[in-house]
N, C-alpha and C positions, 0 to 999 in steps of 0.2 A: 071188586074194588069198592062197590057201593056199601058193602058190609063194613069195611074199615072206615070209610069216610062218615058213614051215618053214626058210628059208635064212638068216634073221637069226641072227647068233651071239649068245652070251650077252652081257649088258650090258658087262662089263669088256672083252671082246674087241671089241665094236662100238666102244666109246670109243677103244681103242687103234688100231683100224683107221682111224677118223676122224682121229685125231691124226697118224698116219703118212702118210696121203694128203695132208693139208695141208702136212706137212713136205716131202714130195717135190715138191709144186708150188712151195713156197717156194724150194727149191734150184734148180729149173729156171727160175723167174721171180723172182729176188730183188729186182729193182728196179721191178717193175710189179705191184703188188698187184691191180690191176683185171683183169689178164689171167689171174690164177689161177682155177682151176676149184673147187678145194677150199680152204676156210678153216676154222680152228678157233680159237675164243676161249675160253681157259680161265677167264677172269674176265668172262663176259658179264653176269652179275648175281651178287649175293652167293649163293654156294653153287651157282651154275648155270654150265654150260658149253654152248657152241653150236657145232655143226658145220653149215656152210652150203655148198651147191653151187649154182652158177648158170651159165647159158650165154647167149650172145648171141641165141639163138632164143626165149628166154622161158621155158625150162624151169628149174625149180629144185627143190631139196629141202633140208630142214633137219632136224636132230635136236637136241633139248634134253635135256641130262643134268641132273637136279635131285634133291634129296633125296626128292621124291615118286616118282621113277622116271624113265622115258625116254619122250619123246613125239616122234614124227617125222611129217613131212608132205611130200608131193611134188606138183608140178604139171607136167603135160605139156601144152605149148601146142597140140598137135595133138588133144587130147582135150577133151571138154566139161568146163567147170568144174562141180564137183559139191559145193558147200559144204554140202549137206544131209548129207554123210558125217560132218560134224563133230558131228552130233547124237548119234552113238554114242560119242563120246569121254567118258570118265569125268570127273566134276566136278573131280577132283584136278588134271586138266590143262586145265580150262576156260579159264583165263586165257591159255594159249598159243594156243588156238584163236581168241582175240579180239585177239591181238597185232597191231597195225597193220603192223609190219615184215614180217609173214608174209602179205602180200596186196597188193592195189593199192587205188586210190582207191575202187573199188566194193565192197571187202570182201575176204574170204579167197578164195584160189585154191587148189584142191585136187583131185587126181584119185586120191590114195591117202593114207592115214594109218595109223599104227600106234602102239602104246603098250605099255608094260609097267610097271605100278606096282610099287613096292618090295614084295617078298614074293610077287609073282605068279610062277607056275611056267612060264608060256608067254607068247609075244607074242599080242596081239590087234590087230585092225585092220579097216579098211573100204576098199573100192576101187571105182572106177567101171568098172574093167576086170577081166576074169577073172583075169589073172595078177597084175597090180599091181606087179610087181617090175622092169619094164623101166627105169624111171628110176634105180633103185638098183643096176643090174647090176654096175658096177665095185666098189661097196661090198660087195655080196653075194659076189662072186667072191673078192676079197681076195688074189689071187695076184700074184707079181712079173711073171709073163708077161702077165697081163691089163693090169696098169698100164703095162708097157712098150709094148704094142701101142696102148693108148689115148694115152699121152703122146707117142709118136713122131708120131702123127697130129695131136695137138692143139698141141704146142709146136714141132714140126719142128726138133729139135735137130740140130746139125751132125755129131754122131757117134751111133752106136748106143748106147743106154742099157745100162749094165751090170746084168745080172740080179742078180748077187751084191750089188751096192750097193743096188739096190731092195729086195732081201730083207732086207738089214741094217737099212734104215729101217723096213720093215714090221714087223720084230721089235722095233722101238724100242730098238735097241742104241745106246749113246752114239756120236754122230757123230765122225768123224775127218776130217782134211783129205783123206786118200786117198779116202774114201767120197764126199765132196762132189765132188772132182775127177773121179771116175769117172762122175758124173752130169752135172756142168757144170763144165768146166775154167775157165770165166770167173768162177766164184763162189768166194770165200774163206770158210772156215768162220766167221771172225770177223764177216763181214757178216751172218750169220744169227742173231746173238745175240738181237736183239730179237724176231725171229720165233719162235725156239725158246721164249722165255719166254712170249710170248702164246699159243702153241700148248700149252704145258705139256709139251714134249718132254723126256724124261729127260736130264739133263746128265751123269749118271755112273751 
């Protein structure tokens, strides 16, 4: 667990990284929301934002950004479900532990969770495995090289993804037609307008 907590960036940087990953996925898969791995909803609930990752194998993780702070949870389908970990979550985040969307019909699914209340100086968390960070590796790495290696395997693009363009998005610089084309020549910048608003990507 210490590996995960020590590698989590500051809250503003974590939020930016989540938005950037969702934007990269939107560029690479503009017409198929279901095939995207990373999503971000800037207006999930009043004053709250949600970053969510899922795959076809049953793994997922999410991070909620709220006025109370940040709460995240992940589930590895190859590890035992450990809902007892949620007993350690502070009461200020309790309703997120009980959110039906973050589990299945039998209740919450979790192998690691972390949180940082507003005013806290460090991340805290609980995990069913010693490391706890395997599910979040791409988020924790945050580099253009790591995203390219992952995306070329996941999306199987027709061309090698441009590292400079990936870095441009990871830095949340305003998108241009050239940056979008360097990642997916089949995508027009205008096609991404709704996605960028939903994600909260800076437009200028």
